[in-house]
C-alpha positions as CSV (number, residue, x, y, z in Angstrom):
1,X,-28.4,-50.2,25.8
2,X,-30.9,-46.9,23.8
3,X,-30.4,-45.1,27.3
4,X,-26.7,-45.4,26.9
5,X,-26.6,-44.6,23.3
6,X,-28.5,-41.6,23.6
7,X,-26.7,-40.4,26.8
8,X,-23.2,-41.1,25.0
9,X,-24.4,-39.0,22.3
10,X,-26.2,-35.9,24.8
11,X,-22.9,-35.8,26.3
12,X,-20.8,-35.4,23.3
13,X,-22.7,-32.8,22.0
14,X,-22.5,-31.0,25.3
15,X,-19.0,-31.5,25.1
16,X,-18.3,-30.0,21.7
17,X,-20.8,-27.4,22.5
18,X,-23.0,-28.2,19.2
19,X,-26.3,-28.1,19.3
20,X,-29.5,-30.1,18.3
21,X,-30.1,-27.3,15.1
22,X,-26.2,-27.3,14.0
23,X,-25.9,-31.1,14.2
24,X,-28.6,-31.2,11.8
25,X,-27.0,-28.6,9.9
26,X,-23.8,-30.9,9.6
27,X,-25.5,-33.7,9.2
28,X,-27.4,-32.8,6.1
29,X,-30.8,-34.0,7.7
30,X,-33.7,-31.7,8.6
31,X,-34.4,-30.3,11.9
32,X,-37.2,-32.6,12.7
33,X,-35.9,-35.6,11.7
34,X,-32.6,-35.2,14.0
35,X,-34.8,-34.5,16.9
36,X,-36.3,-37.9,16.3
37,X,-32.9,-39.6,15.7
38,X,-31.7,-38.0,19.4
39,X,-35.0,-39.1,20.6
40,X,-34.7,-42.8,19.4
41,X,-31.5,-43.4,18.9
42,X,-32.2,-47.0,17.5
43,X,-34.0,-45.2,13.8
44,X,-30.2,-43.7,13.0
45,X,-28.9,-45.2,10.0
46,X,-25.2,-46.6,10.1
47,X,-24.3,-43.9,7.3
48,X,-25.8,-41.3,9.8
49,X,-24.0,-42.8,12.8
50,X,-21.0,-42.7,11.2
51,X,-21.4,-38.9,10.1
52,X,-22.5,-38.4,13.5
53,X,-19.5,-40.3,15.1
54,X,-17.0,-38.0,12.9
55,X,-18.7,-34.5,13.7
56,X,-18.8,-35.1,17.7
57,X,-15.2,-37.2,17.5
58,X,-16.9,-40.0,19.3
59,X,-16.7,-43.8,18.6
60,X,-19.9,-45.9,19.3
61,X,-19.6,-49.6,19.9
62,X,-22.2,-52.0,18.9
63,X,-23.0,-54.8,20.9
64,X,-25.3,-57.5,19.2
65,X,-27.2,-59.9,22.1
66,X,-27.9,-63.5,21.3
67,X,-31.7,-64.0,22.0
């Protein structure tokens, strides 16, 4: 799941020609924080994900697993 999320974000960044630094500036988070979020997408807060989706023009679908 995290691998798919990471790949979706990276592809959207590539498609819209948005660098990690630019994305951090647009989201008002520090560059090290952005690197951490991109490396481990499960750390992305809901509000950050919402903002990222608007910036990258993507829709992230959340799936819950029953364990």
